[in-house]
C-alpha positions in Angstrom: -24.6 -12.5 -3.4 -21.8 -10.2 -1.9 -22.8 -7.2 0.1 -21.5 -4.2 -2.1 -22.3 -1.4 0.6 -19.5 0.6 1.9 -17.7 -1.1 4.9 -17.2 0.7 8.2 -13.7 1.7 7.3 -15.1 3.7 4.3 -17.9 5.5 6.3 -16.4 9.0 5.2 -16.7 8.2 1.6 -20.1 6.3 1.3 -21.4 8.4 -1.5 -18.3 7.8 -3.6 -18.4 4.0 -2.8 -22.1 3.9 -4.0 -21.2 5.7 -7.2 -18.5 3.0 -8.0 -20.8 0.2 -7.0 -23.5 1.7 -9.5 -21.2 1.8 -12.4 -22.9 -0.1 -15.3 -21.0 -2.5 -17.6 -19.2 -1.3 -20.7 -20.6 -1.9 -24.3 -20.9 -5.9 -24.7 -18.6 -5.3 -27.8 -15.7 -4.8 -25.3 -16.2 -8.3 -23.8 -13.2 -10.5 -23.8 -15.4 -13.3 -25.2 -13.2 -15.1 -27.7 -9.9 -15.2 -29.3 -10.9 -12.9 -32.0 -11.4 -10.1 -29.5 -7.8 -10.3 -28.5 -6.3 -11.0 -31.9 -4.9 -7.6 -32.5 -3.0 -7.4 -29.1 0.6 -8.2 -28.5 1.3 -11.8 -28.0 2.0 -11.5 -24.2 -1.3 -9.6 -23.8 -3.3 -12.0 -25.6 -1.7 -14.9 -23.5 -2.6 -13.3 -20.3 -6.1 -12.3 -21.2 -7.0 -15.6 -22.8 -5.6 -17.3 -19.6 -7.4 -14.7 -17.2 -10.8 -14.6 -18.9 -12.9 -17.7 -19.6 -14.7 -17.8 -23.0 -18.1 -16.1 -23.2 -17.4 -14.1 -19.9 -19.5 -11.0 -19.5 -17.9 -7.6 -20.0 -17.6 -6.8 -16.4 -16.6 -3.2 -15.4 -15.9 -3.5 -11.7 -14.7 -5.9 -8.9 -15.2 -6.0 -5.3 -12.3 -7.7 -3.4 -11.9 -8.8 0.2 -8.4 -9.5 1.5 -6.2 -10.0 4.5 -2.4 -9.6 5.0 0.0 -7.2 6.5 1.1 -3.7 5.9 4.3 -2.0 6.9 3.9 1.0 9.1 7.5 1.2 10.8 6.9 -2.7 11.6 4.6 -4.9 10.0 0.8 -5.0 11.1 -1.9 -7.3 10.4 -4.6 -5.8 8.2 -8.1 -6.8 6.7 -9.5 -4.7 3.8 -12.4 -4.5 1.2 -11.7 -2.8 -2.1 -13.9 -1.6 -5.0 -12.1 -1.0 -8.2 -13.7 0.6 -11.4 -10.7 1.0 -13.8 -12.2 3.9 -15.8 -13.4 5.7 -12.7 -11.6 5.0 -9.4 -11.2 2.8 -6.4 -11.5 2.9 -2.8 -9.4 0.5 -0.5 -10.9 0.5 3.0 -8.9 -1.2 5.7 -8.5 -2.0 9.4 -5.3 -2.6 11.2 -3.8 -1.9 14.7 -0.9 0.4 16.1 0.2 -0.2 19.5 -2.8 -2.6 20.1 -5.3 0.2 19.1 -7.5 -0.2 16.0 -6.9 2.1 13.1 -9.5 2.3 10.2 -9.4 4.4 7.1 -9.1 4.4 3.2 -7.1 5.2 0.2 -8.9 6.2 -2.9 -9.0 7.9 -6.4 -12.0 9.6 -7.6 -12.2 10.9 -11.2 -11.5 13.5 -12.1 -8.0 14.0 -10.4 -8.9 13.7 -6.8 -6.8 11.4 -4.6 -7.0 11.0 -0.7 -5.9 9.0 2.1 -7.6 9.2 5.6 -6.9 7.2 8.7 -8.3 7.3 12.2 -7.3 5.9 15.5 -10.3 4.2 17.4 -12.3 5.3 14.5 -12.4 9.0 15.7 -9.0 10.5 16.1 -7.4 11.8 12.8 -3.9 10.5 12.4 -3.3 10.8 8.8 -5.2 13.0 6.1 -3.8 14.0 2.7 -5.7 15.0 -0.4 -2.9 16.7 -2.2 -1.9 16.6 -5.8 0.8 14.3 -5.0 -1.7 11.9 -3.6 -4.0 12.2 -6.6 -1.0 11.5 -8.9 0.0 8.5 -7.0 -3.5 7.2 -6.7 -4.0 7.4 -10.5 -0.9 5.2 -10.9 -2.2 2.8 -8.5 -5.6 2.7 -10.3 -3.8 2.0 -13.6 -1.9 -0.9 -11.9 -4.8 -2.4 -10.2 -6.8 -2.5 -13.4 -5.3 -6.0 -13.9 -7.9 -7.0 -11.2 -10.7 -6.4 -13.9 -9.1 -8.0 -17.1 -12.4 -7.6 -19.0 -11.7 -3.8 -19.0 -8.6 -4.3 -21.3 -10.0 -2.2 -24.0 -9.5 0.9 -22.3 -5.6 0.3 -22.4 -2.9 0.8 -25.1 -0.5 -2.1 -25.4 3.2 -2.5 -26.6 5.0 -5.5 -26.5 8.3 -5.2 -24.6 9.8 -8.7 -24.9 8.4 -12.3 -25.8 7.2 -12.6 -22.1 6.3 -8.9 -21.2 4.0 -6.2 -22.5 3.4 -2.6 -21.6 -0.1 -1.5 -20.7 -0.5 2.3 -21.0 -3.5 3.6 -19.2 -4.6 7.3 -19.5 -6.7 8.6 -16.5 -7.7 12.1 -16.3 -4.7 13.4 -18.0 -2.3 11.2 -16.0 -0.6 8.6 -18.0 1.1 5.5 -16.7 3.0 2.8 -18.4 2.6 -0.6 -16.5 4.7 -3.5 -17.5 3.2 -7.0 -17.1 5.4 -10.0 -17.0 3.5 -13.1 -18.4 4.3 -16.7 -17.9 4.3 -19.3 -20.7 1.0 -20.5 -19.7 -0.5 -16.9 -19.5 -0.3 -16.5 -15.7 0.6 -13.0 -14.4 4.0 -13.1 -12.7 4.9 -9.5 -11.9 3.9 -5.9 -12.5 6.4 -3.0 -12.6 6.1 0.7 -13.3 7.5 4.2 -12.6 4.8 5.3 -9.8 4.6 8.8 -8.2 5.3 8.6 -4.5 7.6 9.1 -1.6 9.4 5.7 -0.6 11.0 5.8 2.9 14.2 7.9 2.9 13.6 9.3 -0.7 12.1 12.4 -2.2 8.5 12.6 -3.7 8.8 11.7 -7.4 8.7 8.8 -9.8 10.1 5.7 -8.3 10.3 2.0 -9.3 7.3 0.2 -8.2 6.8 -3.6 -8.2 4.1 -6.1 -7.5 5.1 -9.8 -7.3 2.2 -12.1 -8.1 2.7 -15.1 -5.8 -0.5 -16.9 -6.5 -3.6 -16.7 -8.8 -7.2 -17.9 -8.3 -10.3 -18.0 -10.3 -13.5 -16.1 -9.4 -16.6 -16.3 -11.6 -14.4 -17.6 -14.7 -11.8 -14.8 -14.1 -8.4 -15.5 -12.9 -6.7 -12.8 -11.0 -3.8 -12.4 -8.6 -4.9 -13.6 -5.1 -1.5 -13.4 -3.3 0.8 -10.4 -3.9 3.9 -8.6 -2.4 4.0 -4.9 -3.3 7.0 -2.5 -2.7 9.4 0.2 -3.8 12.4 -2.0 -4.8 16.0 -0.9 -4.5 19.2 -2.6 -5.6 19.6 -4.1 -2.0 15.9 -4.7 -1.1 12.5 -5.7 -2.3 11.1 -2.7 -0.6 7.9 -4.6 0.3 5.4 -2.5 2.3 2.1 -4.6 1.6 1.4 -8.2 1.3 -2.0 -9.7 0.8 -4.1 -12.5 0.1 -7.5 -12.1 -1.7 -10.1 -14.3 -0.4 -13.1 -13.2 -2.4 -13.7 -11.5 -5.6 -17.1 -10.5 -7.2 -17.5 -8.9 -10.7 -20.3 -6.9 -12.1 
């Protein structure tokens, strides 16, 4: 069994981590257990969910992810991270990287209602970034909406609209924030990409809503649930993919 205790990088938010870890499963009626439970959804959403969730899977409410990859802070830096996601309540992404050979640890999070925060320390002690402004809360809520794809059994809390034969808009409302996330779905139900207008400040641009994209490069199955396991995330422009984060998920546990 995976250890669900807060990692060292999330030491400052152990209480919030514990609350997310203690979140109980939704009503069993919300389970994606059969074709009948997705019958009313648009075709691309149904195709994805029936691909992502094996029959008779429990209605898991949360996921614990372990990952490694690289993050762009000026240049690219290797990172390792642990993340807990409860789509209806919040997330904490706790990571370790290094800058100029010195370790940097910290976290990004969203806590309901309407609280976002990013906090990073050099050598585990010296604050280098801390922001819990309204802009961070709005951006983090958008991230939570997008990353709900990692808990596909929580689909019942979204509204769906078919965009094309191969894409669907997933609308998620979190504490008064509304985000429309477009999922591009392959013919076999695999998730290919995610796009949305997300609040943030891409390099060289003003704070506001900007095009945001996650490319799904690989999927893997954990406990009967198929999720993205290799992703590239960025703020794309006409001339650049805008990647600032690339990760490989090595473990996922659902509860």
